[in-house]
All heavy atoms as TSV, in Angstrom:
chain	resi	resn	atom	element	x	y	z
A	1	MET	N	N	-19.288	12.096	0.277
A	1	MET	CA	C	-18.461	11.155	-0.424
A	1	MET	C	C	-17.004	11.601	-0.338
A	1	MET	O	O	-16.666	12.749	-0.576
A	1	MET	CB	C	-18.906	11.081	-1.878
A	1	MET	CG	C	-18.135	10.124	-2.701
A	1	MET	SD	S	-18.902	10.047	-4.328
A	1	MET	CE	C	-18.093	8.656	-4.953
A	2	ILE	N	N	-16.106	10.661	0.026
A	2	ILE	CA	C	-14.693	10.960	0.160
A	2	ILE	C	C	-13.990	10.631	-1.150
A	2	ILE	O	O	-14.125	9.532	-1.676
A	2	ILE	CB	C	-14.067	10.142	1.307
A	2	ILE	CG1	C	-14.743	10.504	2.623
A	2	ILE	CG2	C	-12.576	10.374	1.377
A	2	ILE	CD1	C	-14.285	9.662	3.781
A	3	ARG	N	N	-13.268	11.618	-1.665
A	3	ARG	CA	C	-12.519	11.390	-2.898
A	3	ARG	C	C	-11.186	10.740	-2.560
A	3	ARG	O	O	-10.507	11.127	-1.620
A	3	ARG	CB	C	-12.289	12.704	-3.610
A	3	ARG	CG	C	-13.581	13.249	-4.168
A	3	ARG	CD	C	-13.451	14.567	-4.838
A	3	ARG	NE	N	-12.152	14.816	-5.454
A	3	ARG	CZ	C	-11.766	15.990	-5.906
A	3	ARG	NH1	N	-12.577	17.019	-5.805
A	3	ARG	NH2	N	-10.590	16.153	-6.463
A	4	SER	N	N	-10.806	9.754	-3.325
A	4	SER	CA	C	-9.547	9.056	-3.100
A	4	SER	C	C	-8.397	9.863	-3.685
A	4	SER	O	O	-8.425	10.251	-4.838
A	4	SER	CB	C	-9.600	7.677	-3.741
A	4	SER	OG	O	-8.384	7.014	-3.551
A	5	SER	N	N	-7.403	10.118	-2.875
A	5	SER	CA	C	-6.221	10.844	-3.320
A	5	SER	C	C	-5.178	9.844	-3.812
A	5	SER	O	O	-5.038	8.763	-3.248
A	5	SER	CB	C	-5.662	11.652	-2.153
A	5	SER	OG	O	-4.389	12.143	-2.459
A	6	PRO	N	N	-4.420	10.195	-4.851
A	6	PRO	CA	C	-3.377	9.275	-5.309
A	6	PRO	C	C	-2.292	9.049	-4.255
A	6	PRO	O	O	-1.619	8.032	-4.262
A	6	PRO	CB	C	-2.801	9.945	-6.545
A	6	PRO	CG	C	-3.445	11.255	-6.687
A	6	PRO	CD	C	-4.530	11.372	-5.671
A	7	ARG	N	N	-2.152	9.978	-3.356
A	7	ARG	CA	C	-1.133	9.851	-2.316
A	7	ARG	C	C	-1.621	9.059	-1.103
A	7	ARG	O	O	-0.830	8.725	-0.241
A	7	ARG	CB	C	-0.682	11.226	-1.858
A	7	ARG	CG	C	0.039	11.983	-2.919
A	7	ARG	CD	C	0.561	13.266	-2.380
A	7	ARG	NE	N	1.185	14.044	-3.431
A	7	ARG	CZ	C	1.823	15.157	-3.227
A	7	ARG	NH1	N	1.907	15.640	-2.008
A	7	ARG	NH2	N	2.364	15.803	-4.228
A	8	LEU	N	N	-2.904	8.784	-1.031
A	8	LEU	CA	C	-3.451	8.090	0.133
A	8	LEU	C	C	-2.818	6.710	0.304
A	8	LEU	O	O	-2.399	6.338	1.392
A	8	LEU	CB	C	-4.974	7.964	0.024
A	8	LEU	CG	C	-5.665	7.255	1.189
A	8	LEU	CD1	C	-5.448	8.019	2.485
A	8	LEU	CD2	C	-7.140	7.081	0.902
A	9	GLY	N	N	-2.722	5.941	-0.765
A	9	GLY	CA	C	-2.120	4.613	-0.695
A	9	GLY	C	C	-0.668	4.661	-0.262
A	9	GLY	O	O	-0.226	3.871	0.576
A	10	LEU	N	N	0.082	5.612	-0.811
A	10	LEU	CA	C	1.485	5.778	-0.440
A	10	LEU	C	C	1.613	6.170	1.022
A	10	LEU	O	O	2.449	5.631	1.753
A	10	LEU	CB	C	2.144	6.829	-1.337
A	10	LEU	CG	C	3.607	7.135	-1.042
A	10	LEU	CD1	C	4.477	5.899	-1.245
A	10	LEU	CD2	C	4.075	8.285	-1.913
A	11	THR	N	N	0.783	7.092	1.464
A	11	THR	CA	C	0.819	7.540	2.855
A	11	THR	C	C	0.511	6.394	3.810
A	11	THR	O	O	1.204	6.211	4.817
A	11	THR	CB	C	-0.182	8.687	3.070
A	11	THR	OG1	O	0.150	9.751	2.183
A	11	THR	CG2	C	-0.146	9.187	4.495
A	12	LEU	N	N	-0.513	5.622	3.505
A	12	LEU	CA	C	-0.871	4.491	4.365
A	12	LEU	C	C	0.225	3.426	4.371
A	12	LEU	O	O	0.540	2.855	5.418
A	12	LEU	CB	C	-2.199	3.886	3.922
A	12	LEU	CG	C	-3.431	4.768	4.153
A	12	LEU	CD1	C	-4.666	4.109	3.565
A	12	LEU	CD2	C	-3.614	5.046	5.635
A	13	THR	N	N	0.821	3.164	3.222
A	13	THR	CA	C	1.886	2.172	3.134
A	13	THR	C	C	3.115	2.602	3.930
A	13	THR	O	O	3.667	1.829	4.717
A	13	THR	CB	C	2.278	1.930	1.671
A	13	THR	OG1	O	1.122	1.494	0.959
A	13	THR	CG2	C	3.376	0.904	1.545
A	14	LEU	N	N	3.553	3.843	3.723
A	14	LEU	CA	C	4.720	4.332	4.450
A	14	LEU	C	C	4.457	4.446	5.948
A	14	LEU	O	O	5.330	4.129	6.763
A	14	LEU	CB	C	5.168	5.685	3.883
A	14	LEU	CG	C	5.778	5.647	2.496
A	14	LEU	CD1	C	6.071	7.059	2.013
A	14	LEU	CD2	C	7.025	4.797	2.471
A	15	GLY	N	N	3.271	4.879	6.321
A	15	GLY	CA	C	2.915	4.965	7.736
A	15	GLY	C	C	2.908	3.598	8.397
A	15	GLY	O	O	3.411	3.430	9.515
A	16	SER	N	N	2.356	2.618	7.712
A	16	SER	CA	C	2.339	1.250	8.257
A	16	SER	C	C	3.752	0.690	8.372
A	16	SER	O	O	4.095	0.053	9.372
A	16	SER	CB	C	1.497	0.341	7.367
A	16	SER	OG	O	0.167	0.777	7.334
A	17	ALA	N	N	4.573	0.921	7.366
A	17	ALA	CA	C	5.949	0.428	7.397
A	17	ALA	C	C	6.733	1.063	8.537
A	17	ALA	O	O	7.488	0.381	9.243
A	17	ALA	CB	C	6.634	0.698	6.065
A	18	GLN	N	N	6.550	2.356	8.744
A	18	GLN	CA	C	7.264	3.039	9.820
A	18	GLN	C	C	6.805	2.528	11.175
A	18	GLN	O	O	7.619	2.312	12.079
A	18	GLN	CB	C	7.043	4.547	9.719
A	18	GLN	CG	C	7.812	5.326	10.756
A	18	GLN	CD	C	7.654	6.825	10.595
A	18	GLN	OE1	O	6.949	7.282	9.709
A	18	GLN	NE2	N	8.312	7.576	11.440
A	19	THR	N	N	5.517	2.324	11.337
A	19	THR	CA	C	4.985	1.811	12.608
A	19	THR	C	C	5.510	0.409	12.882
A	19	THR	O	O	5.923	0.106	14.008
A	19	THR	CB	C	3.449	1.813	12.578
A	19	THR	OG1	O	2.999	3.155	12.369
A	19	THR	CG2	C	2.868	1.269	13.865
A	20	LEU	N	N	5.506	-0.457	11.895
A	20	LEU	CA	C	6.018	-1.809	12.082
A	20	LEU	C	C	7.523	-1.813	12.375
A	20	LEU	O	O	8.000	-2.598	13.203
A	20	LEU	CB	C	5.721	-2.666	10.853
A	20	LEU	CG	C	4.253	-3.044	10.657
A	20	LEU	CD1	C	4.053	-3.713	9.312
A	20	LEU	CD2	C	3.776	-3.944	11.783
A	21	ALA	N	N	8.277	-0.957	11.709
A	21	ALA	CA	C	9.719	-0.883	11.956
A	21	ALA	C	C	9.993	-0.421	13.385
A	21	ALA	O	O	10.853	-0.981	14.081
A	21	ALA	CB	C	10.378	0.059	10.954
A	22	TRP	N	N	9.277	0.593	13.844
A	22	TRP	CA	C	9.486	1.078	15.203
A	22	TRP	C	C	9.082	0.012	16.215
A	22	TRP	O	O	9.803	-0.238	17.180
A	22	TRP	CB	C	8.663	2.351	15.461
A	22	TRP	CG	C	8.882	2.865	16.840
A	22	TRP	CD1	C	9.877	3.692	17.255
A	22	TRP	CD2	C	8.097	2.567	18.000
A	22	TRP	NE1	N	9.768	3.930	18.594
A	22	TRP	CE2	C	8.677	3.247	19.078
A	22	TRP	CE3	C	6.963	1.787	18.227
A	22	TRP	CZ2	C	8.164	3.169	20.361
A	22	TRP	CZ3	C	6.458	1.713	19.505
A	22	TRP	CH2	C	7.046	2.401	20.558
A	23	ALA	N	N	7.946	-0.619	15.990
A	23	ALA	CA	C	7.457	-1.632	16.930
A	23	ALA	C	C	8.417	-2.814	17.016
A	23	ALA	O	O	8.684	-3.331	18.102
A	23	ALA	CB	C	6.067	-2.103	16.519
A	24	SER	N	N	8.950	-3.245	15.886
A	24	SER	CA	C	9.864	-4.384	15.927
A	24	SER	C	C	11.194	-4.001	16.575
A	24	SER	O	O	11.793	-4.810	17.283
A	24	SER	CB	C	10.080	-4.965	14.536
A	24	SER	OG	O	10.643	-4.002	13.682
A	25	SER	N	N	11.666	-2.781	16.369
A	25	SER	CA	C	12.915	-2.372	17.006
A	25	SER	C	C	12.745	-2.177	18.507
A	25	SER	O	O	13.709	-2.307	19.263
A	25	SER	CB	C	13.458	-1.095	16.365
A	25	SER	OG	O	12.630	0.000	16.655
A	26	TYR	N	N	11.536	-1.910	18.946
A	26	TYR	CA	C	11.270	-1.752	20.374
A	26	TYR	C	C	11.519	-3.059	21.130
A	26	TYR	O	O	11.936	-3.060	22.280
A	26	TYR	CB	C	9.819	-1.293	20.570
A	26	TYR	CG	C	9.429	-1.074	22.000
A	26	TYR	CD1	C	9.839	0.062	22.686
A	26	TYR	CD2	C	8.657	-2.007	22.675
A	26	TYR	CE1	C	9.487	0.262	23.997
A	26	TYR	CE2	C	8.293	-1.814	23.988
A	26	TYR	CZ	C	8.710	-0.677	24.638
A	26	TYR	OH	O	8.360	-0.485	25.941
A	27	TYR	N	N	11.307	-4.203	20.476
A	27	TYR	CA	C	11.477	-5.500	21.124
A	27	TYR	C	C	12.853	-6.116	20.900
A	27	TYR	O	O	13.125	-7.214	21.381
A	27	TYR	CB	C	10.389	-6.468	20.651
A	27	TYR	CG	C	9.036	-6.069	21.181
A	27	TYR	CD1	C	8.096	-5.470	20.369
A	27	TYR	CD2	C	8.717	-6.268	22.511
A	27	TYR	CE1	C	6.861	-5.084	20.863
A	27	TYR	CE2	C	7.493	-5.892	23.026
A	27	TYR	CZ	C	6.565	-5.301	22.192
A	27	TYR	OH	O	5.357	-4.915	22.691
A	28	LEU	N	N	13.737	-5.449	20.191
A	28	LEU	CA	C	15.076	-5.980	19.952
A	28	LEU	C	C	15.880	-6.242	21.229
A	28	LEU	O	O	16.607	-7.234	21.291
A	28	LEU	CB	C	15.865	-5.058	19.026
A	28	LEU	CG	C	15.548	-5.199	17.547
A	28	LEU	CD1	C	16.330	-4.168	16.754
A	28	LEU	CD2	C	15.840	-6.587	17.053
A	29	PRO	N	N	15.793	-5.410	22.264
A	29	PRO	CA	C	16.569	-5.706	23.474
A	29	PRO	C	C	16.230	-7.063	24.099
A	29	PRO	O	O	17.094	-7.694	24.697
A	29	PRO	CB	C	16.214	-4.565	24.431
A	29	PRO	CG	C	15.854	-3.451	23.535
A	29	PRO	CD	C	15.173	-4.089	22.363
A	30	ALA	N	N	15.007	-7.534	23.933
A	30	ALA	CA	C	14.660	-8.842	24.479
A	30	ALA	C	C	15.485	-9.945	23.816
A	30	ALA	O	O	15.800	-10.959	24.445
A	30	ALA	CB	C	13.177	-9.112	24.276
A	31	ILE	N	N	15.863	-9.748	22.568
A	31	ILE	CA	C	16.642	-10.742	21.845
A	31	ILE	C	C	18.145	-10.490	22.007
A	31	ILE	O	O	18.928	-11.426	22.131
A	31	ILE	CB	C	16.271	-10.709	20.347
A	31	ILE	CG1	C	14.798	-11.059	20.184
A	31	ILE	CG2	C	17.149	-11.631	19.528
A	31	ILE	CD1	C	14.262	-10.782	18.805
A	32	LEU	N	N	18.534	-9.228	22.027
A	32	LEU	CA	C	19.956	-8.888	22.002
A	32	LEU	C	C	20.590	-8.613	23.353
A	32	LEU	O	O	21.808	-8.454	23.438
A	32	LEU	CB	C	20.162	-7.662	21.106
A	32	LEU	CG	C	19.780	-7.840	19.641
A	32	LEU	CD1	C	19.929	-6.532	18.899
A	32	LEU	CD2	C	20.617	-8.918	19.007
A	33	ALA	N	N	19.815	-8.551	24.426
A	33	ALA	CA	C	20.358	-8.161	25.733
A	33	ALA	C	C	21.438	-9.120	26.224
A	33	ALA	O	O	22.490	-8.683	26.697
A	33	ALA	CB	C	19.245	-8.049	26.760
A	34	VAL	N	N	21.191	-10.409	26.117
A	34	VAL	CA	C	22.171	-11.380	26.628
A	34	VAL	C	C	23.474	-11.328	25.825
A	34	VAL	O	O	24.555	-11.239	26.426
A	34	VAL	CB	C	21.559	-12.800	26.667
A	34	VAL	CG1	C	22.609	-13.831	27.018
A	34	VAL	CG2	C	20.405	-12.839	27.659
A	35	PRO	N	N	23.430	-11.350	24.477
A	35	PRO	CA	C	24.711	-11.229	23.746
A	35	PRO	C	C	25.419	-9.894	23.997
A	35	PRO	O	O	26.652	-9.848	24.088
A	35	PRO	CB	C	24.303	-11.359	22.280
A	35	PRO	CG	C	22.992	-12.039	22.281
A	35	PRO	CD	C	22.338	-11.651	23.565
A	36	MET	N	N	24.655	-8.812	24.124
A	36	MET	CA	C	25.268	-7.512	24.402
A	36	MET	C	C	25.934	-7.519	25.769
A	36	MET	O	O	27.059	-7.030	25.930
A	36	MET	CB	C	24.218	-6.398	24.342
A	36	MET	CG	C	23.763	-6.068	22.951
A	36	MET	SD	S	22.351	-4.940	22.918
A	36	MET	CE	C	23.017	-3.497	23.689
A	37	ALA	N	N	25.236	-8.070	26.767
A	37	ALA	CA	C	25.793	-8.127	28.116
A	37	ALA	C	C	27.059	-8.978	28.146
A	37	ALA	O	O	28.040	-8.626	28.814
A	37	ALA	CB	C	24.750	-8.680	29.078
A	38	ARG	N	N	27.031	-10.085	27.439
A	38	ARG	CA	C	28.203	-10.961	27.384
A	38	ARG	C	C	29.384	-10.226	26.747
A	38	ARG	O	O	30.512	-10.299	27.245
A	38	ARG	CB	C	27.873	-12.222	26.596
A	38	ARG	CG	C	28.897	-13.304	26.711
A	38	ARG	CD	C	28.531	-14.571	25.950
A	38	ARG	NE	N	27.161	-15.000	26.200
A	38	ARG	CZ	C	26.242	-15.184	25.239
A	38	ARG	NH1	N	26.555	-14.976	23.968
A	38	ARG	NH2	N	25.024	-15.577	25.537
A	39	GLU	N	N	29.122	-9.518	25.650
A	39	GLU	CA	C	30.193	-8.797	24.951
A	39	GLU	C	C	30.746	-7.659	25.797
A	39	GLU	O	O	31.951	-7.400	25.800
A	39	GLU	CB	C	29.658	-8.260	23.618
A	39	GLU	CG	C	30.661	-7.529	22.789
A	39	GLU	CD	C	31.731	-8.422	22.195
A	39	GLU	OE1	O	31.486	-9.642	22.025
A	39	GLU	OE2	O	32.828	-7.906	21.911
A	40	LEU	N	N	29.860	-6.956	26.503
A	40	LEU	CA	C	30.282	-5.818	27.330
A	40	LEU	C	C	30.727	-6.236	28.723
A	40	LEU	O	O	31.162	-5.391	29.516
A	40	LEU	CB	C	29.137	-4.808	27.435
A	40	LEU	CG	C	28.722	-4.149	26.133
A	40	LEU	CD1	C	27.441	-3.347	26.319
A	40	LEU	CD2	C	29.842	-3.273	25.604
A	41	GLU	N	N	30.577	-7.534	29.027
A	41	GLU	CA	C	30.939	-8.088	30.332
A	41	GLU	C	C	30.200	-7.389	31.467
A	41	GLU	O	O	30.788	-6.995	32.476
A	41	GLU	CB	C	32.449	-8.047	30.534
A	41	GLU	CG	C	33.204	-8.876	29.513
A	41	GLU	CD	C	34.703	-8.798	29.674
A	41	GLU	OE1	O	35.198	-8.023	30.515
A	41	GLU	OE2	O	35.388	-9.512	28.934
A	42	ILE	N	N	28.892	-7.223	31.281
A	42	ILE	CA	C	28.025	-6.676	32.317
A	42	ILE	C	C	26.811	-7.592	32.441
A	42	ILE	O	O	26.596	-8.484	31.630
A	42	ILE	CB	C	27.574	-5.234	32.002
A	42	ILE	CG1	C	26.815	-5.188	30.670
A	42	ILE	CG2	C	28.752	-4.280	31.998
A	42	ILE	CD1	C	26.231	-3.827	30.330
A	43	SER	N	N	26.001	-7.356	33.443
A	43	SER	CA	C	24.785	-8.142	33.628
A	43	SER	C	C	23.728	-7.692	32.616
A	43	SER	O	O	23.680	-6.522	32.212
A	43	SER	CB	C	24.297	-7.940	35.063
A	43	SER	OG	O	22.935	-7.841	35.154
A	44	SER	N	N	22.863	-8.621	32.206
A	44	SER	CA	C	21.807	-8.251	31.248
A	44	SER	C	C	20.835	-7.256	31.861
A	44	SER	O	O	20.181	-6.495	31.148
A	44	SER	CB	C	21.075	-9.492	30.750
A	44	SER	OG	O	20.466	-10.184	31.808
A	45	SER	N	N	20.757	-7.222	33.185
A	45	SER	CA	C	19.912	-6.221	33.853
A	45	SER	C	C	20.373	-4.805	33.526
A	45	SER	O	O	19.554	-3.893	33.377
A	45	SER	CB	C	19.931	-6.425	35.367
A	45	SER	OG	O	19.409	-7.680	35.691
A	46	TRP	N	N	21.687	-4.613	33.401
A	46	TRP	CA	C	22.216	-3.297	33.064
A	46	TRP	C	C	21.846	-2.898	31.644
A	46	TRP	O	O	21.608	-1.727	31.350
A	46	TRP	CB	C	23.729	-3.249	33.249
A	46	TRP	CG	C	24.126	-3.112	34.690
A	46	TRP	CD1	C	24.646	-4.087	35.477
A	46	TRP	CD2	C	24.002	-1.954	35.501
A	46	TRP	NE1	N	24.852	-3.601	36.737
A	46	TRP	CE2	C	24.472	-2.287	36.781
A	46	TRP	CE3	C	23.538	-0.664	35.272
A	46	TRP	CZ2	C	24.487	-1.376	37.823
A	46	TRP	CZ3	C	23.552	0.243	36.317
A	46	TRP	CH2	C	24.026	-0.115	37.578
A	47	VAL	N	N	21.790	-3.872	30.748
A	47	VAL	CA	C	21.402	-3.587	29.364
A	47	VAL	C	C	19.953	-3.118	29.331
A	47	VAL	O	O	19.624	-2.117	28.681
A	47	VAL	CB	C	21.609	-4.824	28.466
A	47	VAL	CG1	C	21.100	-4.559	27.060
A	47	VAL	CG2	C	23.075	-5.229	28.439
A	48	PHE	N	N	19.074	-3.818	30.056
A	48	PHE	CA	C	17.671	-3.407	30.105
A	48	PHE	C	C	17.507	-2.059	30.810
A	48	PHE	O	O	16.673	-1.252	30.416
A	48	PHE	CB	C	16.821	-4.476	30.792
A	48	PHE	CG	C	16.598	-5.690	29.951
A	48	PHE	CD1	C	17.160	-6.902	30.293
A	48	PHE	CD2	C	15.835	-5.623	28.792
A	48	PHE	CE1	C	16.962	-8.032	29.511
A	48	PHE	CE2	C	15.629	-6.738	28.004
A	48	PHE	CZ	C	16.197	-7.948	28.363
A	49	ALA	N	N	18.302	-1.824	31.841
A	49	ALA	CA	C	18.244	-0.534	32.537
A	49	ALA	C	C	18.669	0.598	31.596
A	49	ALA	O	O	18.031	1.667	31.575
A	49	ALA	CB	C	19.133	-0.563	33.770
A	50	ALA	N	N	19.712	0.368	30.815
A	50	ALA	CA	C	20.170	1.392	29.865
A	50	ALA	C	C	19.092	1.676	28.821
A	50	ALA	O	O	18.860	2.834	28.445
A	50	ALA	CB	C	21.462	0.945	29.200
A	51	PHE	N	N	18.425	0.632	28.349
A	51	PHE	CA	C	17.348	0.818	27.385
A	51	PHE	C	C	16.198	1.614	28.006
A	51	PHE	O	O	15.643	2.522	27.381
A	51	PHE	CB	C	16.858	-0.544	26.890
A	51	PHE	CG	C	15.790	-0.458	25.844
A	51	PHE	CD1	C	16.032	0.110	24.609
A	51	PHE	CD2	C	14.520	-0.954	26.100
A	51	PHE	CE1	C	15.044	0.187	23.641
A	51	PHE	CE2	C	13.527	-0.880	25.138
A	51	PHE	CZ	C	13.788	-0.308	23.909
A	52	SER	N	N	15.853	1.306	29.244
A	52	SER	CA	C	14.785	2.035	29.938
A	52	SER	C	C	15.151	3.505	30.129
A	52	SER	O	O	14.322	4.390	29.924
A	52	SER	CB	C	14.491	1.391	31.293
A	52	SER	OG	O	14.023	0.080	31.117
A	53	VAL	N	N	16.394	3.753	30.511
A	53	VAL	CA	C	16.852	5.140	30.681
A	53	VAL	C	C	16.804	5.872	29.345
A	53	VAL	O	O	16.403	7.043	29.275
A	53	VAL	CB	C	18.267	5.176	31.299
A	53	VAL	CG1	C	18.877	6.563	31.220
A	53	VAL	CG2	C	18.226	4.689	32.733
A	54	ALA	N	N	17.196	5.198	28.272
A	54	ALA	CA	C	17.148	5.817	26.949
A	54	ALA	C	C	15.715	6.185	26.571
A	54	ALA	O	O	15.465	7.267	26.011
A	54	ALA	CB	C	17.748	4.882	25.908
A	55	LEU	N	N	14.759	5.306	26.871
A	55	LEU	CA	C	13.356	5.622	26.586
A	55	LEU	C	C	12.877	6.812	27.411
A	55	LEU	O	O	12.170	7.689	26.905
A	55	LEU	CB	C	12.470	4.406	26.865
A	55	LEU	CG	C	12.584	3.251	25.888
A	55	LEU	CD1	C	11.732	2.075	26.374
A	55	LEU	CD2	C	12.160	3.668	24.498
A	56	LEU	N	N	13.253	6.857	28.681
A	56	LEU	CA	C	12.854	7.983	29.539
A	56	LEU	C	C	13.466	9.294	29.055
A	56	LEU	O	O	12.780	10.326	29.015
A	56	LEU	CB	C	13.257	7.716	30.989
A	56	LEU	CG	C	12.445	6.657	31.711
A	56	LEU	CD1	C	13.078	6.326	33.059
A	56	LEU	CD2	C	11.007	7.118	31.900
A	57	LEU	N	N	14.742	9.266	28.699
A	57	LEU	CA	C	15.390	10.488	28.194
A	57	LEU	C	C	14.748	10.964	26.899
A	57	LEU	O	O	14.564	12.167	26.690
A	57	LEU	CB	C	16.886	10.249	27.983
A	57	LEU	CG	C	17.730	10.184	29.237
A	57	LEU	CD1	C	19.158	9.781	28.899
A	57	LEU	CD2	C	17.711	11.516	29.963
A	58	THR	N	N	14.402	10.029	26.040
A	58	THR	CA	C	13.734	10.393	24.796
A	58	THR	C	C	12.389	11.050	25.085
A	58	THR	O	O	12.038	12.067	24.482
A	58	THR	CB	C	13.534	9.148	23.914
A	58	THR	OG1	O	14.803	8.586	23.638
A	58	THR	CG2	C	12.844	9.505	22.616
A	59	ALA	N	N	11.645	10.481	26.015
A	59	ALA	CA	C	10.335	11.040	26.360
A	59	ALA	C	C	10.465	12.428	26.980
A	59	ALA	O	O	9.665	13.320	26.703
A	59	ALA	CB	C	9.608	10.106	27.322
A	60	MET	N	N	11.492	12.627	27.815
A	60	MET	CA	C	11.647	13.919	28.490
A	60	MET	C	C	12.190	15.003	27.576
A	60	MET	O	O	11.921	16.183	27.785
A	60	MET	CB	C	12.556	13.768	29.711
A	60	MET	CG	C	11.922	12.979	30.819
A	60	MET	SD	S	12.852	12.962	32.355
A	60	MET	CE	C	14.444	12.395	31.853
A	61	THR	N	N	12.958	14.626	26.561
A	61	THR	CA	C	13.568	15.638	25.699
A	61	THR	C	C	12.835	15.831	24.384
A	61	THR	O	O	13.229	16.675	23.580
A	61	THR	CB	C	15.035	15.273	25.391
A	61	THR	OG1	O	15.087	13.999	24.756
A	61	THR	CG2	C	15.862	15.240	26.662
A	62	TRP	N	N	11.780	15.082	24.147
A	62	TRP	CA	C	11.016	15.207	22.910
A	62	TRP	C	C	10.358	16.580	22.880
A	62	TRP	O	O	9.794	17.021	23.883
A	62	TRP	CB	C	9.963	14.107	22.845
A	62	TRP	CG	C	9.321	14.015	21.501
A	62	TRP	CD1	C	8.143	14.555	21.149
A	62	TRP	CD2	C	9.834	13.362	20.341
A	62	TRP	NE1	N	7.881	14.278	19.827
A	62	TRP	CE2	C	8.901	13.550	19.311
A	62	TRP	CE3	C	10.994	12.646	20.079
A	62	TRP	CZ2	C	9.096	13.039	18.034
A	62	TRP	CZ3	C	11.181	12.148	18.817
A	62	TRP	CH2	C	10.239	12.343	17.803
A	63	PRO	N	N	10.414	17.277	21.768
A	63	PRO	CA	C	9.780	18.604	21.709
A	63	PRO	C	C	8.272	18.506	21.970
A	63	PRO	O	O	7.593	17.680	21.386
A	63	PRO	CB	C	10.028	19.072	20.282
A	63	PRO	CG	C	11.071	18.178	19.727
A	63	PRO	CD	C	11.049	16.916	20.522
A	64	GLN	N	N	7.820	19.329	22.857
A	64	GLN	CA	C	6.395	19.337	23.209
A	64	GLN	C	C	5.694	20.430	22.416
A	64	GLN	O	O	6.193	21.547	22.289
A	64	GLN	CB	C	6.219	19.589	24.706
A	64	GLN	CG	C	6.874	18.548	25.566
A	64	GLN	CD	C	6.233	17.204	25.407
A	64	GLN	OE1	O	5.017	17.085	25.375
A	64	GLN	NE2	N	7.040	16.169	25.281
A	65	ARG	N	N	4.515	20.107	21.921
A	65	ARG	CA	C	3.710	21.116	21.219
A	65	ARG	C	C	2.947	21.928	22.261
A	65	ARG	O	O	2.438	21.391	23.224
A	65	ARG	CB	C	2.719	20.449	20.288
A	65	ARG	CG	C	3.414	19.778	19.131
A	65	ARG	CD	C	2.407	19.313	18.163
A	65	ARG	NE	N	1.706	20.475	17.658
A	65	ARG	CZ	C	1.289	20.603	16.426
A	65	ARG	NH1	N	1.459	19.635	15.590
A	65	ARG	NH2	N	0.669	21.681	16.023
A	66	ARG	N	N	2.890	23.189	22.034
A	66	ARG	CA	C	2.110	24.032	22.937
A	66	ARG	C	C	0.628	23.813	22.690
A	66	ARG	O	O	0.187	23.599	21.561
A	66	ARG	CB	C	2.461	25.500	22.729
A	66	ARG	CG	C	3.846	25.816	23.248
A	66	ARG	CD	C	4.157	27.272	23.124
A	66	ARG	NE	N	4.475	27.528	21.711
A	66	ARG	CZ	C	4.331	28.701	21.139
A	66	ARG	NH1	N	3.885	29.725	21.822
A	66	ARG	NH2	N	4.629	28.864	19.873
A	67	ALA	N	N	-0.151	23.860	23.749
A	67	ALA	CA	C	-1.583	23.590	23.661
A	67	ALA	C	C	-2.307	24.670	22.833
A	67	ALA	O	O	-3.342	24.403	22.238
A	67	ALA	CB	C	-2.186	23.503	25.047
A	68	LEU	N	N	-1.746	25.862	22.785
A	68	LEU	CA	C	-2.444	26.961	22.112
A	68	LEU	C	C	-1.841	27.280	20.740
A	68	LEU	O	O	-1.920	28.414	20.272
A	68	LEU	CB	C	-2.410	28.214	22.999
A	68	LEU	CG	C	-3.061	28.055	24.361
A	68	LEU	CD1	C	-2.850	29.320	25.191
A	68	LEU	CD2	C	-4.539	27.764	24.199
A	69	ASP	N	N	-1.232	26.314	20.085
A	69	ASP	CA	C	-0.677	26.544	18.747
A	69	ASP	C	C	-1.696	27.009	17.778
A	69	ASP	O	O	-2.779	26.659	17.646
A	69	ASP	CB	C	-0.015	25.271	18.215
A	69	ASP	CG	C	1.482	25.287	18.466
A	69	ASP	OD1	O	2.004	26.341	18.861
A	69	ASP	OD2	O	2.107	24.230	18.283
């Protein structure tokens, strides 16, 4: 039998909110690319390329956990 912790509800709520916030911000370039490109006077392809490069840099520089921790 699993005992319910008072923090379980808070943890699930905050975890869900963080996941939804990240997921929704991930799709923002699809909405904002054209206005950003217009303002910066560049092609929208460059905006998407910059976003892709930012994702790659984040993935490459994220601290990696060692397998034998």
